[in-house]
C-alpha positions as a printed NumPy array, in Angstrom:
array([[  2.035, -23.108,  10.916],
       [  4.135, -20.449,  12.736],
       [  7.706, -20.938,  13.993],
       [  7.717, -17.576,  15.771],
       [  8.913, -15.608,  12.761],
       [  6.098, -13.496,  11.344],
       [  7.477, -13.908,   7.816],
       [  6.53 , -17.599,   8.157],
       [  3.194, -17.035,   9.904],
       [  1.22 , -18.335,   6.906],
       [  3.652, -21.115,   6.018],
       [  1.847, -24.28 ,   5.   ],
       [ -1.129, -22.435,   3.485],
       [ -1.827, -22.462,  -0.239],
       [ -3.497, -19.596,  -2.103],
       [ -4.91 , -19.753,  -5.622],
       [ -4.787, -16.305,  -7.218],
       [ -7.075, -15.894, -10.225],
       [ -7.885, -12.631, -11.931],
       [ -6.449,  -9.204, -12.577],
       [ -4.487,  -6.371, -10.961],
       [ -6.658,  -5.78 ,  -7.846],
       [ -5.596,  -9.175,  -6.502],
       [ -1.871,  -8.805,  -7.193],
       [ -1.055,  -6.853,  -4.041],
       [ -3.207,  -8.89 ,  -1.663],
       [ -1.529, -12.1  ,  -2.811],
       [  1.902, -10.44 ,  -2.608],
       [  1.311,  -9.563,   1.05 ],
       [  0.132, -13.07 ,   1.916],
       [  3.036, -14.612,   0.023],
       [  5.436, -12.413,   1.987],
       [  4.041, -13.947,   5.177],
       [  4.956, -17.426,   4.004],
       [  1.912, -18.677,   2.082],
       [  2.433, -20.555,  -1.18 ],
       [  0.764, -18.395,  -3.835],
       [ -0.171, -20.12 ,  -7.089],
       [ -0.983, -17.544,  -9.742],
       [ -3.233, -19.055, -12.411],
       [ -2.751, -17.243, -15.716],
       [ -4.311, -17.486, -19.192],
       [ -2.15 , -18.669, -22.089],
       [ -1.102, -15.136, -23.002],
       [ -0.28 , -14.309, -19.386],
       [ -1.764, -11.974, -16.78 ],
       [ -2.585,  -8.467, -18.005],
       [ -0.076,  -7.032, -15.547],
       [  2.732,  -8.612, -17.577],
       [  2.025,  -5.988, -20.25 ],
       [  2.276,  -2.985, -17.926],
       [  5.522,  -1.016, -18.152],
       [  8.154,   0.024, -17.497],
       [ 10.123,  -2.89 , -18.904],
       [ 13.668,  -4.067, -18.223],
       [ 14.598,  -3.544, -21.9  ],
       [ 13.304,  -1.687, -24.93 ],
       [ 11.79 ,  -4.906, -26.307],
       [  8.692,  -4.519, -24.077],
       [  8.816,  -8.251, -23.427],
       [  5.958,  -9.398, -21.118],
       [  8.56 , -11.426, -19.238],
       [ 10.404,  -8.179, -18.411],
       [  7.652,  -6.052, -16.883],
       [  9.015,  -4.322, -13.778],
       [  5.416,  -3.853, -12.662],
       [  4.78 ,  -7.594, -12.812],
       [  8.085,  -8.363, -11.144],
       [  7.266,  -6.084,  -8.206],
       [  3.786,  -7.448,  -7.475],
       [  4.502, -11.13 ,  -7.995],
       [  7.531, -11.92 ,  -5.855],
       [  7.509, -15.396,  -4.263],
       [  4.592, -16.558,  -6.453],
       [  4.327, -19.578,  -8.747],
       [  2.758, -19.425, -12.211],
       [  0.393, -22.03 , -13.662],
       [ -1.092, -21.618, -17.13 ],
       [ -4.733, -22.678, -17.308],
       [ -7.862, -21.426, -19.061],
       [-10.01 , -21.295, -15.937],
       [-13.144, -20.504, -17.96 ],
       [-12.626, -23.321, -20.434],
       [-14.85 , -26.416, -20.501],
       [-11.96 , -28.754, -19.668],
       [-10.7  , -26.883, -16.604],
       [-13.211, -28.294, -14.097],
       [-11.164, -31.32 , -13.05 ],
       [ -7.95 , -29.312, -12.712],
       [ -9.63 , -26.613, -10.639],
       [-11.282, -29.217,  -8.424],
       [ -7.905, -30.857,  -7.793],
       [ -6.312, -27.495,  -6.984],
       [ -9.213, -26.424,  -4.76 ],
       [ -9.049, -29.651,  -2.759],
       [ -5.45 , -28.776,  -1.843],
       [ -5.94 , -25.017,  -1.405],
       [ -6.738, -23.001,   1.712],
       [ -7.686, -19.729,   0.02 ],
       [ -8.883, -18.736,  -3.425],
       [ -8.567, -15.087,  -4.417],
       [-10.737, -13.923,  -7.339],
       [-10.234, -10.38 ,  -8.633],
       [-11.246,  -8.192, -11.55 ],
       [-14.369,  -6.611, -12.983],
       [-17.744,  -7.718, -11.651],
       [-18.919,  -9.887, -14.569],
       [-15.987, -12.34 , -14.852],
       [-15.652, -12.603, -11.078],
       [-19.376, -13.227, -10.584],
       [-19.351, -15.821, -13.369],
       [-16.425, -17.664, -11.776],
       [-17.803, -17.429,  -8.27 ],
       [-20.569, -19.982,  -8.791],
       [-17.961, -22.585,  -9.687],
       [-15.95 , -21.787,  -6.56 ],
       [-19.005, -21.906,  -4.345],
       [-19.538, -25.449,  -5.566],
       [-15.897, -26.336,  -4.898],
       [-16.109, -24.743,  -1.444],
       [-19.036, -27.027,  -0.636],
       [-16.689, -29.948,  -1.318],
       [-13.93 , -28.346,   0.768],
       [-15.702, -26.552,   3.656],
       [-12.374, -25.215,   4.99 ],
       [-11.811, -23.221,   1.799],
       [-11.747, -19.428,   2.202],
       [-12.913, -17.56 ,  -0.9  ],
       [-12.259, -13.827,  -1.331],
       [-13.354, -11.606,  -4.218],
       [-11.912,  -8.16 ,  -4.989],
       [-14.003,  -6.143,  -7.444],
       [-14.334,  -2.411,  -8.161],
       [-17.646,  -1.973,  -6.303],
       [-18.397,  -5.307,  -4.671],
       [-20.784,  -8.032,  -5.797],
       [-24.013,  -6.198,  -4.941],
       [-25.36 ,  -2.663,  -4.989],
       [-26.271,  -0.388,  -7.922],
       [-22.642,   0.334,  -8.908],
       [-21.499,  -3.265,  -9.103],
       [-21.364,  -3.485, -12.919],
       [-19.725,  -0.104, -13.512],
       [-16.316,   0.042, -15.183],
       [-13.444,   1.745, -13.412],
       [ -9.751,   2.576, -13.343],
       [ -7.373,   3.374, -10.513],
       [ -7.768,   7.11 , -11.219],
       [-11.573,   6.844, -11.195],
       [-11.439,   5.06 ,  -7.84 ],
       [ -9.232,   7.805,  -6.394],
       [-11.702,  10.468,  -7.526],
       [-14.969,   8.705,  -6.746],
       [-13.749,   7.398,  -3.384],
       [-12.847,  10.912,  -2.243],
       [ -9.094,  10.638,  -1.729],
       [ -8.299,  13.111,  -4.52 ],
       [-10.632,  15.652,  -2.905],
       [ -8.261,  15.864,   0.075],
       [ -4.96 ,  15.731,  -1.876],
       [ -3.521,  18.743,  -3.678],
       [ -2.288,  22.298,  -3.354],
       [ -3.524,  25.14 ,  -1.142],
       [ -6.402,  27.362,  -2.23 ],
       [ -5.977,  31.115,  -2.738],
       [ -6.829,  33.752,  -0.129],
       [-10.527,  33.494,  -1.051],
       [-10.372,  29.72 ,  -0.487],
       [-10.739,  29.069,  -4.234],
       [ -8.645,  26.516,  -6.082],
       [ -6.825,  27.226,  -9.333],
       [ -5.228,  23.771,  -9.371],
       [ -6.983,  20.411,  -9.729],
       [ -7.006,  17.641,  -7.12 ],
       [ -4.007,  15.317,  -7.21 ],
       [ -4.066,  11.526,  -7.142],
       [ -1.493,   9.731,  -4.96 ],
       [  0.927,   7.256,  -6.511],
       [ -0.558,   5.024,  -9.203],
       [ -2.369,   1.813,  -8.196],
       [ -3.115,   3.314,  -4.781],
       [ -6.727,   2.107,  -4.889],
       [ -5.613,  -1.457,  -5.615],
       [ -3.207,  -1.273,  -2.677],
       [ -6.027,  -0.251,  -0.36 ],
       [ -8.364,  -2.964,  -1.65 ],
       [ -5.53 ,  -5.491,  -1.455],
       [ -4.693,  -4.604,   2.142],
       [ -8.339,  -4.885,   3.193],
       [ -8.53 ,  -8.272,   1.48 ],
       [ -5.336,  -9.559,   3.1  ],
       [ -6.453,  -8.49 ,   6.579],
       [ -9.916, -10.025,   6.079],
       [ -8.352, -13.273,   4.854],
       [ -6.096, -13.482,   7.92 ],
       [ -9.117, -12.916,  10.16 ],
       [-10.898, -15.745,   8.32 ],
       [ -7.865, -17.979,   8.872],
       [ -8.049, -17.303,  12.605],
       [-11.752, -18.15 ,  12.676],
       [-11.115, -21.34 ,  10.7  ],
       [ -8.573, -22.45 ,  13.285],
       [-11.285, -22.085,  15.929],
       [-14.245, -23.532,  14.015],
       [-12.809, -25.521,  11.105],
       [-15.008, -23.561,   8.695],
       [-14.048, -21.38 ,   5.758],
       [-15.705, -18.094,   4.807],
       [-16.69 , -16.004,   1.803],
       [-15.276, -12.444,   1.696],
       [-16.53 ,  -9.73 ,  -0.685],
       [-14.098,  -6.779,  -0.955],
       [-15.095,  -3.564,  -2.733],
       [-12.144,  -1.399,  -3.825],
       [-14.477,   1.623,  -3.79 ],
       [-15.437,   1.067,  -0.154],
       [-11.798,   0.553,   0.834],
       [-10.83 ,   3.862,  -0.782],
       [-13.811,   5.71 ,   0.671],
       [-12.894,   4.766,   4.242],
       [ -9.381,   6.227,   3.845],
       [-10.268,   9.915,   3.533],
       [ -9.267,  10.758,   7.112],
       [-11.617,  13.336,   8.682],
       [-13.467,  14.295,   5.49 ],
       [-16.516,  12.061,   5.988],
       [-17.031,  12.387,   9.758],
       [-16.535,  16.156,   9.54 ],
       [-19.256,  16.441,   6.923],
       [-21.599,  13.939,   8.587],
       [-21.397,  15.404,  12.092],
       [-20.874,  19.118,  11.43 ],
       [-21.944,  19.63 ,   7.802],
       [-18.561,  21.177,   6.982],
       [-16.406,  20.405,   3.949],
       [-12.667,  20.065,   4.511],
       [-10.179,  21.852,   2.229],
       [ -7.196,  20.106,   0.677],
       [ -3.838,  21.648,   1.597],
       [ -0.245,  21.178,   0.488],
       [  1.662,  18.488,   2.422],
       [ -0.721,  18.498,   5.38 ],
       [ -4.082,  17.153,   6.413],
       [ -7.237,  18.517,   4.86 ],
       [ -9.163,  20.616,   7.378],
       [-12.078,  23.012,   7.673],
       [ -9.591,  25.881,   8.152],
       [ -6.346,  26.715,   6.362],
       [ -3.481,  25.638,   8.612],
       [  0.1  ,  26.902,   8.558],
       [  2.318,  25.76 ,   5.701],
       [  4.693,  22.95 ,   6.591],
       [  7.104,  22.907,   3.638],
       [ 10.169,  25.151,   3.851],
       [ 13.455,  24.942,   1.92 ],
       [ 16.602,  24.32 ,   3.928],
       [ 19.9  ,  26.13 ,   3.358],
       [ 20.878,  23.551,   0.73 ],
       [ 17.564,  23.768,  -1.131],
       [ 15.845,  20.652,   0.259],
       [ 12.195,  20.895,   1.275],
       [ 11.662,  20.08 ,   4.944],
       [  8.348,  18.897,   6.333],
       [  8.213,  20.661,   9.681],
       [  5.627,  22.11 ,  12.015],
       [  5.072,  22.876,  15.687],
       [  2.174,  21.513,  17.721],
       [  0.65 ,  23.271,  20.765],
       [  2.529,  20.922,  23.114],
       [  4.872,  22.716,  25.532],
       [  7.645,  20.203,  24.82 ],
       [  7.723,  21.201,  21.147],
       [  7.613,  24.912,  21.994],
       [ 10.697,  24.46 ,  24.17 ],
       [ 12.47 ,  22.481,  21.426],
       [ 11.825,  25.265,  18.92 ],
       [ 13.23 ,  27.796,  21.377],
       [ 16.361,  25.697,  21.891],
       [ 16.936,  25.356,  18.145],
       [ 16.595,  29.102,  17.702],
       [ 19.113,  29.659,  20.51 ],
       [ 21.565,  27.209,  18.92 ],
       [ 21.518,  29.263,  15.725],
       [ 21.676,  32.621,  17.458],
       [ 18.283,  33.746,  16.159],
       [ 16.881,  36.658,  18.149],
       [ 13.412,  35.891,  19.488],
       [ 11.006,  36.402,  22.39 ],
       [  9.783,  32.795,  22.619],
       [  9.306,  31.699,  26.219],
       [  9.259,  35.258,  27.538],
       [  6.388,  36.85 ,  29.477],
       [  5.786,  39.118,  26.456],
       [  5.199,  36.14 ,  24.185],
       [  3.004,  34.42 ,  26.788],
       [  0.853,  37.551,  26.878],
       [  0.697,  37.659,  23.064],
       [ -0.598,  34.082,  23.069],
       [ -3.388,  35.106,  25.425],
       [ -4.263,  38.297,  23.534],
       [ -3.922,  37.072,  19.942],
       [ -3.307,  33.358,  19.418],
       [ -3.192,  33.803,  15.638],
       [ -0.458,  36.45 ,  15.815],
       [  1.528,  34.261,  18.228],
       [  1.28 ,  31.317,  15.845],
       [  2.498,  33.455,  12.925],
       [  5.453,  34.679,  14.974],
       [  6.339,  31.133,  16.003],
       [  6.091,  29.984,  12.384],
       [  8.427,  32.819,  11.292],
       [ 11.052,  31.59 ,  13.762],
       [ 10.6  ,  28.055,  12.427],
       [ 11.232,  29.269,   8.853],
       [ 14.39 ,  31.122,   9.922],
       [ 15.691,  27.954,  11.604],
       [ 15.089,  25.79 ,   8.539],
       [ 16.568,  28.306,   6.11 ],
       [ 19.705,  28.538,   8.278],
       [ 20.693,  24.866,   8.237],
       [ 21.372,  22.144,   5.698],
       [ 18.696,  19.455,   5.562],
       [ 20.657,  16.561,   7.076],
       [ 21.985,  18.644,   9.965],
       [ 18.534,  20.072,  10.643],
       [ 16.919,  16.611,  10.533],
       [ 19.226,  15.195,  13.209],
       [ 19.139,  18.29 ,  15.419],
       [ 15.346,  18.365,  15.366],
       [ 15.022,  14.64 ,  16.009],
       [ 17.423,  14.896,  18.958],
       [ 15.042,  17.433,  20.506],
       [ 11.976,  15.262,  19.872],
       [ 10.678,  17.159,  16.834],
       [  9.2  ,  15.025,  14.037],
       [ 10.806,  16.999,  11.196],
       [ 12.2  ,  15.383,   8.067],
       [ 13.534,  16.225,   4.605],
       [ 11.435,  15.373,   1.546],
       [ 13.51 ,  12.655,  -0.082],
       [ 13.692,  11.245,  -3.55 ],
       [ 12.895,   7.509,  -3.517],
       [ 16.468,   6.617,  -4.488],
       [ 17.797,   8.527,  -1.46 ],
       [ 16.396,   5.776,   0.773],
       [ 18.184,   2.829,  -0.821],
       [ 21.379,   3.099,   1.211],
       [ 19.947,   4.799,   4.28 ],
       [ 21.522,   3.058,   7.328],
       [ 18.192,   2.902,   9.154],
       [ 16.484,   1.11 ,   6.261],
       [ 19.474,  -1.206,   5.903],
       [ 19.333,  -2.097,   9.607],
       [ 15.609,  -2.877,   9.368],
       [ 15.923,  -5.063,   6.243],
       [ 13.611,  -2.693,   4.351],
       [ 14.845,  -3.798,   0.942],
       [ 15.171,  -7.354,  -0.348],
       [ 17.915,  -8.505,  -2.712],
       [ 16.294, -10.895,  -5.198],
       [ 18.301, -13.037,  -7.593],
       [ 17.336, -12.924, -11.291],
       [ 19.236, -15.834, -12.894],
       [ 18.032, -14.848, -16.37 ],
       [ 19.688, -11.429, -15.88 ],
       [ 22.784, -12.76 , -14.167],
       [ 22.374, -10.358, -11.236],
       [ 20.252,  -9.429,  -8.252],
       [ 17.711,  -6.597,  -8.063],
       [ 16.632,  -4.659,  -4.998],
       [ 12.92 ,  -4.609,  -4.132],
       [ 10.855,  -2.995,  -1.376],
       [ 10.688,  -5.715,   1.235],
       [  9.117,  -4.943,   4.592],
       [  8.05 ,  -2.143,   6.916],
       [  8.237,  -4.305,  10.033],
       [ 11.07 ,  -6.17 ,  11.748],
       [ 11.851,  -7.756,  15.104],
       [ 15.447,  -6.533,  14.848],
       [ 16.653,  -9.881,  13.56 ],
       [ 14.615, -10.535,  10.424],
       [ 11.96 ,  -8.776,   8.323],
       [  8.337,  -9.672,   9.022],
       [  7.687,  -9.986,   5.303],
       [ 10.125, -12.243,   3.492],
       [ 10.638, -12.094,  -0.279],
       [ 13.292, -14.451,  -1.58 ],
       [ 12.198, -15.486,  -5.092],
       [ 11.73 , -13.396,  -8.23 ],
       [  8.373, -13.227,  -9.999],
       [  7.672, -16.355, -12.066],
       [  7.999, -16.629, -15.803],
       [  4.73 , -17.503, -17.53 ],
       [  3.78 , -21.108, -16.766],
       [  7.072, -21.746, -14.981],
       [  5.458, -23.969, -12.337],
       [  2.607, -25.554, -14.292],
       [  4.09 , -29.029, -14.385],
       [  5.292, -28.921, -10.777],
       [  1.915, -27.881,  -9.343],
       [ -0.193, -30.217, -11.437],
       [  2.056, -33.138, -10.555],
       [  1.493, -32.349,  -6.883],
       [ -2.259, -32.774,  -7.285],
       [ -1.818, -36.04 ,  -9.192],
       [ -3.063, -35.069, -12.634],
       [ -2.305, -37.122, -15.739],
       [ -0.13 , -36.027, -18.633],
       [ -3.212, -35.319, -20.75 ],
       [ -4.657, -33.084, -18.047],
       [ -1.41 , -31.173, -17.788],
       [ -1.918, -29.995, -21.367],
       [ -5.274, -28.282, -20.687]])
């Protein structure tokens, strides 16, 4: 199953993806690791085909950039999975499959699950995974939701946003991260659980049933908010561009000489204190860092010492252009960086060297498009491999159904 390249670690496995947006990302990840992902769609296509932006003003479902992004490497089969005539087709597909991924609201997933439990009994190696807003049990299971609701209810928005005022009151609302963040979290949890189930199956020969709740996935990604409240009864405060905490920490965003925001701070480690001193010396900034006077100030008034140190940091940042500052700081071991626009990363030599972006051919457009590819590499090849554009609706129906030996009449279901 694995030739040593992680991008082929799931090669030889077949995944049936049935449902809505929460399953898109999980299947994308597994497909990037080499699994064959068969996306089963209704006759009018998956709902994600109607999410913009679109490649043209026609708003053609075949031109959804959203769908293109989340369905690389996949194959599309058109089938009414809830129809009375689908049983034989699904049974044939399930007999060949390793994993079935069911996603969406509770009711349709629960209704479909009984059928897949029956098919799993006939194929005991089958791994079934559901991704629903709140899981298949519990008092919330039938509630409706959106990505924004999940961000709020799960607690992530409570720790994302701007600083409070001097009285620790907020005059700005919480801020949600990038859209579809909750589905990414649920999808990652599902993909990791599925890979764990694959490992167990290799040891025991048995499949498993996995129940993923998007709400639970989101709720466990609020950093220190929950343990702080549980163990100390304190509520953390959201703060601009830094971790939520029970106290207001020093600001970390400062504009460089060329007007670019830098994310920069100094930790208590001596190494970083020395690096800050060296940077100040390079720029000719007068200071008392590292002197006996400053050491005494740290002992007498740690808060005043921190403010002084932060003032030196601001002077350093305001005195250099962002790119120069970034490389100088990194050379001294300081984890400082400019806040980039997404497009600034496309031709970054580091990302190029690590195969971060994948060039995918779109024959219908007559050109290639660049997609986010991988965050991991062994220096030779990316650990996630995306080589094929998202499928057109029903593009692989005939191919897949032929592989499972269905008749011409059954192909027309």
